[in-house]
Every structure is written in C-alpha cells, then in structure tokens.
VOMAR-399048 format. One line per field, with one value per residue (C-alpha): residue number from 1; residue in three letters; x, y, z. Coordinates in Angstrom, 2 decimals. Layout:
REM residues N
i [NUM_...]
aa [ALA_...]
east [X_...]
north [Y_...]
up [Z_...]
//
This chain:
REM residues 127
i [1_2_3_4_5_6_7_8_9_10_11_12_13_14_15_16_17_18_19_20_21_22_23_24_25_26_27_28_29_30_31_32_33_34_35_36_37_38_39_40_41_42_43_44_45_46_47_48_49_50_51_52_53_54_55_56_57_58_59_60_61_62_63_64_65_66_67_68_69_70_71_72_73_74_75_76_77_78_79_80_81_82_83_84_85_86_87_88_89_90_91_92_93_94_95_96_97_98_99_100_101_102_103_104_105_106_107_108_109_110_111_112_113_114_115_116_117_118_119_120_121_122_123_124_125_126_127]
aa [UNK_UNK_UNK_UNK_UNK_UNK_UNK_UNK_UNK_UNK_UNK_UNK_UNK_UNK_UNK_UNK_UNK_UNK_UNK_UNK_UNK_UNK_UNK_UNK_UNK_UNK_UNK_UNK_UNK_UNK_UNK_UNK_UNK_UNK_UNK_UNK_UNK_UNK_UNK_UNK_UNK_UNK_UNK_UNK_UNK_UNK_UNK_UNK_UNK_UNK_UNK_UNK_UNK_UNK_UNK_UNK_UNK_UNK_UNK_UNK_UNK_UNK_UNK_UNK_UNK_UNK_UNK_UNK_UNK_UNK_UNK_UNK_UNK_UNK_UNK_UNK_UNK_UNK_UNK_UNK_UNK_UNK_UNK_UNK_UNK_UNK_UNK_UNK_UNK_UNK_UNK_UNK_UNK_UNK_UNK_UNK_UNK_UNK_UNK_UNK_UNK_UNK_UNK_UNK_UNK_UNK_UNK_UNK_UNK_UNK_UNK_UNK_UNK_UNK_UNK_UNK_UNK_UNK_UNK_UNK_UNK_UNK_UNK_UNK_UNK_UNK_UNK]
east [-11.58_-12.89_-11.27_-11.80_-10.54_-9.52_-8.45_-5.34_-4.90_-2.48_-0.40_-0.21_-1.16_-0.59_-2.59_-1.01_-3.80_-3.90_-6.17_-5.35_-6.75_-5.65_-5.84_-5.21_-3.78_-1.20_-1.69_-1.66_-1.58_-3.57_-2.42_-5.68_-4.60_-6.43_-4.24_-4.46_-3.53_-3.87_-4.22_-3.85_-4.21_-6.57_-7.21_-10.45_-11.07_-7.34_-6.98_-10.51_-13.03_-14.41_-10.90_-11.85_-9.36_-9.73_-7.94_-9.52_-8.11_-8.33_-8.08_-8.44_-8.98_-5.94_-7.41_-9.32_-12.04_-15.09_-15.07_-18.43_-16.70_-13.73_-13.05_-9.86_-8.68_-7.55_-4.92_-4.75_-1.16_0.05_3.57_5.10_3.83_0.84_-2.38_-5.26_-8.00_-9.00_-12.01_-13.03_-14.93_-16.17_-17.66_-19.75_-19.44_-16.36_-15.39_-11.95_-10.06_-13.15_-11.50_-13.26_-12.66_-13.08_-12.73_-12.12_-12.92_-11.14_-14.50_-12.87_-12.92_-11.02_-7.90_-8.13_-8.25_-5.06_-3.14_-3.51_-0.05_0.02_-2.07_-1.91_-4.31_-4.82_-7.14_-8.73_-11.39_-13.81_-15.88]
north [11.56_9.07_8.88_6.57_7.17_4.29_5.35_3.41_4.11_3.05_4.28_4.35_7.22_10.36_8.68_9.68_8.80_8.71_9.48_7.58_8.39_6.55_8.71_6.78_3.58_5.99_6.80_10.53_10.36_13.03_12.87_13.11_12.80_12.42_13.00_11.87_14.88_13.64_10.48_8.32_5.10_5.10_1.89_2.52_0.05_-1.48_-4.86_-5.35_-7.42_-4.36_-2.91_-1.44_-0.10_1.91_4.66_8.51_10.70_13.79_13.05_16.06_15.99_17.92_17.55_20.55_17.47_16.76_12.68_11.30_8.48_8.38_5.53_5.14_1.15_0.42_-2.36_-3.43_-5.77_-7.19_-6.85_-9.19_-7.23_-9.97_-8.51_-9.13_-7.34_-4.75_-2.04_0.26_3.84_5.60_8.61_10.18_13.40_15.08_18.32_20.15_21.26_19.69_18.35_15.40_13.54_9.89_7.17_3.08_0.70_-2.96_-5.16_-7.00_-6.32_-7.63_-9.95_-9.47_-5.68_-6.13_-7.76_-4.79_-3.08_-0.88_-0.01_1.25_3.75_3.90_5.98_5.60_7.38_6.72_8.65]
up [-39.52_-36.45_-32.91_-30.08_-27.07_-24.17_-20.29_-19.11_-15.32_-13.04_-11.08_-7.37_-4.89_-7.16_-10.56_-13.50_-15.90_-19.72_-22.09_-25.21_-28.37_-31.27_-34.63_-38.10_-36.17_-34.18_-30.33_-28.88_-25.25_-23.51_-19.43_-16.70_-13.80_-10.50_-7.33_-3.91_-1.80_1.78_3.13_6.16_7.90_10.63_13.73_15.76_18.82_18.52_20.22_20.43_18.23_17.28_15.70_12.22_9.83_7.51_4.66_4.51_2.28_-0.18_-3.66_-7.08_-9.87_-11.45_-15.36_-17.39_-17.70_-15.91_-14.95_-15.40_-12.64_-10.96_-8.51_-5.97_-4.85_-1.48_-1.26_2.12_2.52_5.57_7.13_5.23_2.12_1.03_0.00_2.10_0.41_-2.30_-2.01_-4.37_-3.03_-6.41_-6.70_-9.68_-11.91_-10.58_-12.48_-12.79_-10.23_-7.63_-4.09_-2.27_1.08_0.97_3.60_2.33_4.59_5.19_4.67_8.06_12.48_14.63_14.76_10.79_10.68_13.02_10.52_7.82_8.36_4.99_1.69_-1.26_-3.62_-7.19_-8.69_-12.11_-14.42_-16.68_-19.04]
//
C-alpha cells in the first residue's frame, strides 16, 4: 500500500493546514497548524517619503510535526479593500511547538506605503 501526501493550506491569520493523504483513492485529512499568535501593522516615518509599512508578528508550529519549510504570505490592501501587493517571508526547519518572530515589509515607500490600510496573513507549510 503506497501513501502520497499533498499539502493544502489556506486560512487567514490562523492557518488550519491539512495534510491530505490518499490511501487507495480515499482522502484522509490530518490537521497541521501554523498559528499566528501576535500581529500588528507598523509604520515608520509616517507622512514622509521614507514612510515604510510592515507587519510584525509571532507564529507558532502547533503540530507535532517538524516542517522543513514554513512561509507566511502578507497581502496588503488599501482603504477600499483593493489588493496592493503580496510578500512572502519564509523560515526553514521549524520544530514542533516552536515559536518565531517575523517581519514582512511592504515593498514600496512614501505615498505608496501610506496607502496601506489593512493586511491579511496566510501561513503555509512544505515538507
């Protein structure tokens, strides 16, 4: 009997990642959680051409699995809810119950950074 694992992740802010294992064509789902435990949108030098925006946070691996790769995608939005940009921060080799801080910077400065009004975080994993 062969088993193949495919990773599917998508939940905003607290990732309910599922490890989907196919066993003779039947899908078996096992939750594997990467959880955002703290987060905030931070602005440096507001109102200047040097204004920058980033999301600061802390994530935790709440699974009993060691992940060889974890990423957190930050999607930035303007006040109308339009997507401005998306940036990925990654961490290799995350052990069970490990917690780590992250900072995901919006890639533009000044007026472009001032346009950021909201964000979403989407953690995902790879084996």
